[in-house]
Phi, psi and omega in degrees: 000133178235134177231132181233136176222138173245135179220160178242147183216134175236127179223158175294143177166174180235184184298324179299319178288323177302322182277007179230067183299335178296333177279327181286314189254337183301129178082356177261132179304139009267009183278108180290312179219158174199124178230163181223133171234112185062238179257010181260123180253129179230150178181197179210143168265138179235140181207144171272120183245121177306145181080334185242345182084201181278129179241146175247133178243094179292150178216161175214133180222153177260132181265128177244115185258141175224180178286112181073010181221160173208141177231147173245129177241125184294147175245126181286135179286156176218118358285164180284121178279174179294324180233127178200167183228154169245130177240120178227157176164186179214154176222155178209155177276129174231096183065240180262013182239162172248131179244124182245147168230113189234137176246127177247126174242120176261135178241127179223131177274110181247136181304147179298148181249105182268327183253167185298326179294318177294322178294319179295318178297318179298316179297320178296319179295318178298316179297320179295317177302312182298314180298317181296316179296314179300316180298315182294319180292326177295332179292340180286339180295133180290000000 
Protein backbone atom coordinates (compact mmCIF):
# COMPACT_ATOMS: atom_id res chain seq x y z
CA UNK A 1 0.00 0.00 0.00
CA UNK A 2 1.35 3.42 -0.95
CA UNK A 3 -0.04 6.76 0.19
CA UNK A 4 1.32 10.07 -1.07
CA UNK A 5 0.60 13.62 0.10
CA UNK A 6 2.15 16.90 -0.95
CA UNK A 7 1.80 19.91 1.29
CA UNK A 8 3.08 23.46 1.53
CA UNK A 9 4.29 25.18 4.65
CA UNK A 10 5.42 28.76 5.29
CA UNK A 11 7.22 29.67 8.50
CA UNK A 12 9.39 32.59 9.65
CA UNK A 13 13.09 31.98 9.09
CA UNK A 14 16.29 32.70 7.19
CA UNK A 15 18.72 30.79 4.96
CA UNK A 16 20.61 29.30 7.91
CA UNK A 17 17.38 27.73 9.17
CA UNK A 18 16.41 26.63 5.64
CA UNK A 19 19.69 24.72 5.41
CA UNK A 20 18.97 22.95 8.74
CA UNK A 21 15.72 20.99 8.22
CA UNK A 22 16.50 18.86 11.27
CA UNK A 23 15.98 22.00 13.38
CA UNK A 24 12.77 22.99 11.59
CA UNK A 25 11.06 19.58 11.57
CA UNK A 26 12.90 17.42 14.12
CA UNK A 27 10.73 16.52 17.10
CA UNK A 28 7.56 18.04 15.59
CA UNK A 29 4.76 15.62 14.78
CA UNK A 30 4.69 13.56 12.67
CA UNK A 31 8.52 13.49 12.73
CA UNK A 32 9.48 11.31 15.68
CA UNK A 33 13.20 11.76 15.16
CA UNK A 34 15.42 13.50 12.65
CA UNK A 35 19.22 13.62 12.54
CA UNK A 36 21.74 14.85 10.03
CA UNK A 37 25.21 13.69 9.09
CA UNK A 38 26.73 15.89 6.43
CA UNK A 39 24.06 16.17 3.76
CA UNK A 40 22.25 12.96 4.75
CA UNK A 41 19.01 13.41 6.69
CA UNK A 42 17.56 10.41 8.56
CA UNK A 43 14.52 10.03 10.71
CA UNK A 44 11.15 8.46 11.18
CA UNK A 45 7.52 9.46 10.91
CA UNK A 46 5.41 8.02 13.72
CA UNK A 47 1.66 7.68 13.79
CA UNK A 48 -1.04 5.89 15.72
CA UNK A 49 -3.08 4.05 13.13
CA UNK A 50 -6.43 2.49 14.08
CA UNK A 51 -6.42 -1.28 13.66
CA UNK A 52 -2.62 -1.37 13.52
CA UNK A 53 -1.40 0.61 16.55
CA UNK A 54 1.64 2.89 16.48
CA UNK A 55 3.74 2.58 13.35
CA UNK A 56 7.16 4.02 12.53
CA UNK A 57 8.06 4.87 8.95
CA UNK A 58 11.84 5.36 8.74
CA UNK A 59 13.18 7.59 5.98
CA UNK A 60 16.46 8.83 4.57
CA UNK A 61 16.95 11.79 2.25
CA UNK A 62 19.86 13.59 0.65
CA UNK A 63 20.00 17.37 1.18
CA UNK A 64 21.00 19.55 -1.79
CA UNK A 65 21.78 23.13 -0.76
CA UNK A 66 21.80 26.24 -2.92
CA UNK A 67 21.77 29.98 -2.37
CA UNK A 68 18.39 30.63 -0.79
CA UNK A 69 17.19 27.10 -1.64
CA UNK A 70 17.26 23.56 -0.28
CA UNK A 71 16.04 20.29 -1.79
CA UNK A 72 15.45 16.86 -0.30
CA UNK A 73 15.86 13.81 -2.51
CA UNK A 74 14.71 10.46 -1.08
CA UNK A 75 17.16 7.60 -0.64
CA UNK A 76 15.69 4.11 -0.92
CA UNK A 77 16.41 1.84 2.06
CA UNK A 78 18.22 -1.43 1.64
CA UNK A 79 16.77 -3.86 2.46
CA UNK A 80 13.22 -2.53 2.06
CA UNK A 81 11.35 -2.79 5.41
CA UNK A 82 7.61 -3.49 5.76
CA UNK A 83 6.95 0.17 6.68
CA UNK A 84 9.01 3.08 5.35
CA UNK A 85 8.68 6.60 3.98
CA UNK A 86 10.09 8.75 1.24
CA UNK A 87 10.49 12.44 1.99
CA UNK A 88 11.15 14.74 -0.96
CA UNK A 89 10.73 18.44 -1.43
CA UNK A 90 12.14 21.87 -1.77
CA UNK A 91 12.35 25.01 0.29
CA UNK A 92 13.27 28.57 -0.46
CA UNK A 93 13.72 31.89 1.29
CA UNK A 94 10.99 34.42 0.53
CA UNK A 95 11.74 37.65 2.36
CA UNK A 96 11.65 36.86 6.08
CA UNK A 97 9.91 33.51 5.55
CA UNK A 98 10.77 29.99 4.47
CA UNK A 99 8.41 28.36 2.01
CA UNK A 100 8.42 24.58 1.73
CA UNK A 101 6.75 22.16 -0.65
CA UNK A 102 7.14 18.62 0.68
CA UNK A 103 5.97 15.26 -0.61
CA UNK A 104 5.57 12.37 1.82
CA UNK A 105 5.11 8.84 0.46
CA UNK A 106 4.27 6.13 2.95
CA UNK A 107 4.93 2.53 1.98
CA UNK A 108 3.32 -0.28 3.98
CA UNK A 109 3.37 -3.98 3.32
CA UNK A 110 -0.19 -5.13 3.92
CA UNK A 111 -1.18 -8.79 3.50
CA UNK A 112 -3.04 -9.53 0.26
CA UNK A 113 -6.82 -9.45 0.48
CA UNK A 114 -8.36 -12.38 -1.35
CA UNK A 115 -11.83 -12.47 0.20
CA UNK A 116 -14.35 -9.68 0.69
CA UNK A 117 -13.60 -9.43 4.45
CA UNK A 118 -9.88 -9.04 3.77
CA UNK A 119 -10.59 -6.45 1.09
CA UNK A 120 -12.79 -4.47 3.47
CA UNK A 121 -10.06 -4.60 6.15
CA UNK A 122 -7.48 -3.40 3.63
CA UNK A 123 -9.70 -0.47 2.57
CA UNK A 124 -10.24 0.45 6.25
CA UNK A 125 -6.47 0.33 6.88
CA UNK A 126 -5.78 2.51 3.82
CA UNK A 127 -8.38 5.07 4.95
CA UNK A 128 -6.89 5.06 8.47
CA UNK A 129 -3.38 5.65 7.06
CA UNK A 130 -4.62 8.56 4.96
CA UNK A 131 -6.53 10.22 7.84
CA UNK A 132 -3.56 9.81 10.17
CA UNK A 133 -1.12 11.28 7.64
CA UNK A 134 -3.39 14.24 6.86
CA UNK A 135 -3.89 14.97 10.58
CA UNK A 136 -0.15 14.77 11.28
CA UNK A 137 0.78 17.03 8.35
CA UNK A 138 -1.80 19.60 9.44
CA UNK A 139 -0.03 19.79 12.82
CA UNK A 140 3.06 21.20 11.09
CA UNK A 141 1.24 24.43 10.23
CA UNK A 142 2.25 27.22 12.66
